[in-house]
N, C-alpha and C positions, 0 to 999 in steps of 0.2 A: 685218273688224272691225265689230261692230254699233255703230250710232250711239246714244249715250246722251243727248246733248244736241244738238238740231237747231234752228238759227235760219235763217229764210228771210225776207229783206226786212224785218228787224225795225226798227221805228221807235219812238222814244219822244220826245214833245214835252211839256215842262212849261209850263204856263200861269203866267206871273208878272205882277206889276204893271207891269213894263217890257216886256211882250210875250212871245211864245212863245220858249222855249229848246229848241233841237233837240239833245237829249242823245245820241240814237242815230239813225242814218240808214242804211237799206239794209244792215243787218248780215246777212251770210250766213256760217254757220259750222257745221261738223259736228265733234263731239267723240266719239271712239270709246271703247269700254269699256277701262279700264285706262290711258288716256293721261294724261300730266301736261302740262297746257296752261297756259302763262303768258300773261297779258295785260299788255302794256307800252305806255306812252305817257305824255305829260305830264298834269298835273292838268287836269281838264275834258275829257278825251278819251272818257269814257264807260265806262272799263274796270270801275270799281266798279258803275256803273249796270247794266251788262250782267250782272254777277255777281248783283246784287240782283234783276234780272228772273228769272234762273234760279231764285232762291230764293223767288220770289213776294212779294218785299218792295217791288217796283215793278211797275206794270202797263203793258206796251207799248201804244202807241196805233196801231200798225200792224204788219203782217206776222204771221208765225207762229213760235211757240217751243214746243218739246216737251222734256220731261225724262222719260226712260224711256218714251217713247211716249205720255205724257199731258201735260195742262196743268201748268204750274209749280205752281198751287194744289193740284191733285190729287196731284202728286208730294210737296208739302209734307205733305199729310194722310197720305200713305203713308210718310212719314219716309224719303224717298229720299236725303236728304243731311244732312251736318253742316256747320255754318258757323262759321268762325273769323274773328273781327273783328280790326281793327288793335290794339285794346287787349284785354288778356286778359279783362277783364270778370268777374273772380272776386269773389264776395261775401266781404268781409273777416271777417264773423262766422261763416262756414262753413269747416270744414277743407277741405283739398284734396280729400279723398275725398268729402265731402258736396257740394262744388261739382260734382264730376264726376257725382254721383248725381242732381243736380237734374232733368235731362231724363228720367231713368229713373223718378224719383218721379212726375213729371207723367204719364208713360206707364203707370203702374200696375204696374211690375215689383215682385216680392216683394223683401223685404230681402235674402234669401239670394241671389237672382239679381243684385241690385244689387251686393252685395259681390263676387260672382264676376266680374262685368264690370269693376268698378272695379280689382280686382287685375290683371286682364288688360291693361287699357289703361294703367295705371301702369307695368307692365312694358314695354309697347310703346314708351313715350316715355322710358324710363330714369328713372322716378321712383319705383320700388319703395322702400318704406320712408319715403316722404314724405306718405303719406295723412293722417296725423294732424296735420301741420303746417298753419299758417294761411298765407294768401297773403303776408302781410307778412313772413313768415319765409323766403321764397324770393326768389331773384334774378329780375330781369325775364325772363331767358331761361327759367328754370324755370317761371315763371308762364305763359308762352306755351305751353310744353309741356303744362302742366296744362289749358290751354284747348283744345289739340288733343286731349288725352285725353277731355275732356268731349264734343267733337264726334264722337269715335270710339265713345263708350260704347254707343250703341244700334246700332252696326254697319251704318250706312248705306253704300251702295255708292259714293256721291259725297261728296267733301270739297271744300267751297268755302272759299277762304282769301283774305281781303282784306288784303294787305300786312301779314302777321302779324309780320314781323321788321323792319319799317321803322324802329322807334324804338330798335333795339338797336345796340350798337357792332359794329364790323366783325369782331372776333375771335369774339364770341358768335354773330353772324350766320353766319359761316362754319361754326361748329360745328353750329348748328341746321340749316343747309342740308344738311350731311352726314347728320345724324340723320333729316331729313325724307326724303331719298332712300332711306335704309335702311328707314324705316317704309313708304314707298310700295312698295318691293320685297317686303316681308313681307306687306303687306295686299292688294296689287294693286287698290287703290282707283282710281277715276277722280278726278283732282284738277284743279280750276280755281284758278289762283293769280294774284293781282294784285300787280304790283311796279313800282317806278320804276327798278330796278337792272338794267342790261344784263347784267353778269356773273352775277347771280343768275338771271335768266330763262334764259340760255344754259346755265348749269350744271345747273339742275333739270329742264329741260323735254324732252319728246318733240316738242312743237309750241309755237312762239312766235307769238302773235298781236300784231302791231304795230298800234296804233291812233292816230288823229289827231283833233284837235278841230275844232269849228265846221263842220258838226256831227260828233258822234262816229261814226267809221267805221273800218273795217279797211283798212289800206293794204298789209299783207303778212301772209302766213301761212307760216312757215318750219318745215319738217319737219327736226328735228335728225338729224344723221348720227353723233352721238356714241354710244359704247357705253352700255349700261344701267348698268354699273358705272363710277363716275366718282370717282376720288380728286380732292382739291382741286387737285393739280398739273396736272390736265388743262386748267386754265385758261391754262396757258402754252403749249399746243400750237397749231400752225398751224391745225388744224381748228377748234378752239374760237374762235380769234381771227377766223377767216374768217366764222363764224356771227355773232359779235358785230359785225363790220363790216357785215354785211348788215342786222342789226337797226338799227344806227346810221343806215345809209343810208335805211332805211324810215321812221325818225323824221324825218329831214331832208326826205324826199320829201313827207311830210305837213305840212311847215311847222311841225313840232312846237315850234320854238323862237321862232316869231313871237309877239309879244304883241299 
C-alpha cells in the first residue's frame, strides 16, 4: 500500500506569552492510500493540530511531513484534500447547491461542470432534491452531509474530517457513521478523522491512532481486524469490544485523564 501521508519526527511548538506550548512531539505515522484513520485522545492532545498540519493550516517546527509525496502547502495548491470542520460552516444566504459550488467557483469550473459535480455529490451524501434548500431549512445532520459534499465536490483523493459529528445526538451520529462508511466504500478516499468517541473510532476505522497530551504524541497505533462491511450491530461483538478496550488502555497509558 502506497503512503499518502507520511510524518517523521514531527514537532510543533507554539510560542505564547506564558512560554512555549509543545502541541506535537516526535510524531511518526504513515497513512496508506484508501485507509480510514481515526485520531482519538483528550482535548489538547494534538489530534486536530496534526490534521491542520496535513492541511497546511499549521506549520510544524520540526521533523518532516509529506502529503502525496509533496509538502502540505504544495498539496494544498494541488487540491489534494477536502476538509470538513466541526461546524458545517454553510453560508445561510446561499442554497445548499451554491454552498457546494463555492470551491468550484473559486477553482474556475464552468457552470455546467459545477452543476454536474453538485448533482453527483448530493447523490453521494443522500441529499438529492435538497440543492435548492437553504441551510436553515435542513437538520444539523443534513447540514454536515452538505459540508461533506462540498469537500468532495472537487474530487480530492484525501478527506480530512475534524470531529464532524461531535455536536450531533447519538441517533443521528449513528446514522451518519453508517452513511460515512458507505461513502468511503464507494469513493475509496483516504480519510483522516478526528474524534473523542471510542465507539466511533473503532466502528469507522481501518487504523486508530491514540494520542496523549503534554506534549501531543502517539501512544498506540491499532490496525483494525474488523471486516470492511460493518453493520451497527458489530459494536456488540467480542472483536469490536476487544479493540475498544485496547483504545481505552492506550488512553490510560498516556495519562489521558490527568488534569
